[in-house]
C-alpha positions in Angstrom: 0.0 0.0 0.0 1.2 3.5 -0.8 0.5 5.9 2.1 0.0 9.7 2.0 2.8 11.2 4.0 2.2 13.3 7.1 3.3 16.9 6.4 6.5 18.3 7.9 5.5 21.0 10.3 7.2 24.4 10.1 7.2 27.5 12.2 3.7 29.1 12.7 1.9 25.8 11.9 -1.1 25.1 14.0 -1.5 22.2 16.5 -4.9 21.6 18.2 -5.2 19.6 21.4 -8.5 17.8 22.0 -10.2 14.8 23.5 -11.4 11.7 21.7 -11.5 9.7 24.9 -11.0 10.7 28.5 -11.3 14.3 29.7 -8.5 16.8 30.1 -8.4 20.4 31.5 -6.5 23.4 30.2 -4.4 23.6 33.3 -3.1 20.1 32.8 -2.2 20.9 29.2 -0.3 24.1 29.8 3.1 22.4 29.7 2.4 20.8 26.4 1.1 24.1 24.9 4.3 25.9 26.2 6.5 23.2 24.6 4.9 23.4 21.2 5.0 27.2 21.3 8.7 27.1 22.2 9.2 25.2 18.9 7.5 28.1 17.1 4.1 26.4 16.6 0.7 27.9 17.2 -1.5 26.0 19.6 -5.2 25.9 20.3 -7.5 23.8 22.4 -10.5 22.0 21.0 -14.0 22.4 22.3 -13.7 19.2 24.2 -10.9 20.4 26.5 -12.5 21.2 29.9 -15.7 19.2 29.1 -16.6 16.2 31.3 -19.1 13.5 30.6 -18.5 10.9 33.3 -15.0 9.7 32.4 -15.0 11.2 28.9 -14.1 14.6 27.5 -17.6 15.5 26.4 -20.5 13.5 24.8 -19.9 11.2 21.8 -21.4 13.9 19.6 -19.2 16.6 21.1 -16.0 14.6 20.7 -16.9 13.6 17.1 -17.6 17.2 16.1 -14.4 18.5 17.7 -12.2 15.9 15.9 -14.1 16.3 12.5 -14.0 20.1 12.6 -10.3 20.0 13.4 -9.6 17.7 10.5 -11.7 19.8 8.1 -10.2 23.1 9.2 -7.5 23.9 6.7 -5.7 26.1 9.3 -5.1 23.1 11.6 -2.0 21.2 10.7 -1.9 18.7 13.5 -4.2 17.2 16.1 -2.7 15.9 19.3 -5.1 13.8 21.3 -5.0 14.9 25.0 -5.2 11.5 26.6 -6.2 7.9 26.0 -8.1 5.5 28.2 -11.3 4.6 26.4 -13.8 6.4 24.1 -12.4 6.7 20.6 -14.2 3.6 19.5 -17.5 5.5 19.9 -16.4 7.9 17.1 -14.5 5.6 14.7 -17.2 4.7 12.2 -18.6 8.2 11.9 -15.3 10.2 11.5 -14.5 11.0 7.9 -10.8 11.4 7.0 -11.0 10.8 3.3 -11.8 14.2 1.6 -10.2 16.5 4.0 -7.0 14.5 4.4 -6.5 14.2 0.7 -6.7 18.0 0.3 -4.4 18.8 3.2 -3.1 15.9 5.4 -3.4 16.5 9.1 -0.9 14.9 11.5 -2.9 12.8 14.0 -0.7 12.2 17.2 -1.2 9.8 20.1 -1.1 6.2 21.1 -2.9 3.6 23.1 -6.7 4.2 22.5 -5.6 6.4 19.6 -4.6 3.1 17.9 -8.2 3.1 16.6 -7.5 6.3 14.7 -4.2 5.0 13.5 -5.8 1.9 12.2 -8.6 3.7 10.3 -6.0 6.1 8.8 -3.7 3.4 7.7 -6.6 1.4 6.2 -7.4 4.4 4.1 -3.8 5.0 3.0 -2.7 7.8 5.4 0.3 7.9 7.8 0.0 9.1 11.4 2.2 9.6 14.4 2.4 7.2 17.3 3.7 9.2 20.2 3.0 10.1 23.9 0.1 12.3 25.0 0.1 15.9 26.2 -0.9 15.0 29.7 2.2 12.8 30.0 4.7 15.5 29.2 6.0 16.1 32.8 7.1 12.4 33.0 8.8 12.3 29.6 12.7 12.4 29.3 14.4 14.7 26.8 14.9 11.7 24.5 11.1 11.3 24.1 10.5 15.0 23.6 13.3 15.3 21.0 11.9 12.2 19.2 8.5 13.9 18.9 10.1 17.2 17.7 12.0 15.4 15.0 9.0 13.4 13.8 6.8 16.5 13.6 9.4 18.6 11.8 10.3 15.9 9.3 13.8 15.2 10.6 15.1 11.7 10.4 16.0 9.8 13.6 17.9 6.8 14.6 17.1 4.5 17.5 19.6 1.9 18.6 19.0 -1.0 21.0 21.1 -4.1 21.9 20.6 -7.3 20.0 19.9 -9.3 23.1 18.1 -12.2 21.4 20.9 -13.2 18.9 18.9 -12.2 15.9 20.7 -12.9 12.6 22.3 -10.0 10.8 19.9 -8.5 8.2 18.3 -5.4 6.9 14.5 -4.9 6.7 12.8 -2.1 4.9 9.0 -1.8 5.1 6.1 0.4 6.3 5.4 0.0 10.0 1.9 -0.2 11.4 0.1 -1.3 14.5 -0.1 0.1 18.0 -1.7 -1.1 21.2 -2.3 -4.9 21.1 -5.6 -4.8 23.0 -7.0 -2.2 20.6 -5.8 -4.1 17.6 -7.4 -7.2 19.0 -10.7 -5.3 19.3 -10.5 -4.2 15.7 -10.2 -7.7 14.2 -12.8 -8.3 11.6 -13.5 -4.6 11.0 -12.6 -2.7 7.8 -10.3 -0.4 9.9 -7.8 -3.0 10.9 -4.6 -1.9 9.3 -2.8 -3.8 6.5 -0.1 -6.1 7.9 1.1 -8.0 4.7 4.6 -6.9 3.8 4.6 -4.6 6.8 6.5 -4.3 10.0 3.9 -4.9 12.8 4.4 -2.9 16.0 2.6 -3.9 19.2 2.7 -2.8 22.8 0.4 -3.1 25.9 -0.1 -2.3 29.6 -1.9 -3.8 32.6 -3.1 -7.0 30.9 -3.3 -10.6 32.2 -0.7 -12.8 30.7 -3.3 -15.3 29.5 -5.0 -12.5 27.7 -1.8 -11.6 25.9 -1.7 -15.2 24.6 -5.4 -15.0 23.6 -4.8 -11.8 21.7 -1.7 -13.2 20.0 -3.6 -16.4 19.1 -6.4 -14.2 17.6 -3.9 -12.2 15.4 -2.3 -15.4 14.3 -5.6 -17.2 13.5 -6.8 -14.2 11.6 -3.8 -14.4 9.3 -2.3 -11.0 10.5 1.1 -12.5 11.3 1.9 -14.8 8.5 3.1 -12.3 5.9 4.7 -9.6 8.0 8.4 -8.6 7.6 9.1 -8.3 11.3 7.3 -8.0 14.6 8.4 -5.0 16.7 7.4 -5.3 20.4 7.5 -2.2 22.5 6.6 -2.0 26.2 4.7 -4.9 27.8 4.2 -3.0 30.9 2.8 -4.0 34.3 1.6 -7.5 33.2 -0.7 -9.3 35.6 -0.8 -13.0 36.7 -3.1 -15.1 38.8 -2.4 -16.8 42.2 -1.6 -19.9 40.1 1.0 -18.6 37.6 0.3 -18.7 33.9 3.8 -20.1 33.4 5.1 -17.7 30.7 5.9 -14.0 30.7 4.9 -11.8 27.8 8.1 -12.3 25.8 7.8 -16.0 26.1 4.2 -16.0 25.0 5.0 -13.9 21.9 8.0 -16.1 21.0 6.0 -19.3 21.3 3.3 -18.1 19.0 5.7 -16.8 16.4 8.3 -19.5 16.4 6.8 -21.1 13.2 7.5 -18.0 11.2 10.8 -16.8 9.7 10.5 -13.1 10.5 12.5 -11.6 13.3 10.8 -10.7 16.6 12.4 -7.7 18.0 11.7 -6.8 21.7 12.5 -3.8 23.8 11.7 -1.1 21.2 11.3 2.1 23.1 7.6 2.9 22.5 4.4 2.3 24.3 3.4 2.6 27.9 6.9 3.3 29.1 8.7 6.3 30.3 10.9 6.8 27.2 8.1 6.5 24.6 9.7 7.4 21.3 7.8 8.6 18.3 7.1 6.3 15.4 5.5 7.3 12.1 2.9 4.6 11.2 2.4 4.2 7.5 6.0 5.2 6.7 8.8 3.0 5.8 11.4 2.2 8.5 14.8 0.6 8.0 15.9 -2.0 10.6 19.5 -2.9 10.5 20.4 -5.9 12.7 24.0 -6.6 13.5 25.4 -9.2 16.0 25.6 -6.5 18.7 22.8 -4.0 18.0 19.7 -3.2 16.2 19.3 0.2 14.4 16.0 1.8 13.4 16.1 4.6 10.9 13.0 6.5 9.9 
């Protein structure tokens, strides 16, 4: 699949922060607004910021209208989702990316629950930005912040990790797609599940029972989503849960056991997901993975 690239932001471009899931207040978002403005960008808040509908940042109708209006607005160059949690699924079938995005692509930024938006975008041929949320900024190291800046302004970046699993030396070039494993699992069977054939599939998750990780991996495998991928890229598998009687495998062992019949490399410890150092990854864009005996280098 050929993807429409996300635009490279430049000075005075406009970023809007809004809610598609849980609620957020302006006072909580001030550090993120200040950061973007320090990069020379204009920042506004969507109508959902400050609204509360139980756990959510406004009613379904309010959140849908805020996102759709921001995408349709030719003055808005990027939309940064304020926080995740739950709620984006309520909007996913009604949001219309196609016409507006083809005229002027908008950078959609976020992760976790935002995987729903990423999936719909990639299924329609658009790239998007998997990155941390505005409310998390105070907990993010300089490496995460710089990774976001480079991704937004179209600067290439290299990430290097150790080759701790003795993967054979090779170079892989392919578009990367995916996101939160639980959200991907919930999208199976829908027309917004992203293409995985001839792609690098990225997954991450948090606060799941180990048996459920296995269930989700089995589901992806049985649905044929793993058989033609170029590599499996695994980010944080954070705060996994077990029962009083142990499941018997950790998350890495579960993933390895369900991919051992394939010949693609499974790469763990990629710095993205529900971890402190959550680097930015452009989904729908080619990434080059160079594996050497000592290290694994990612260039995008």
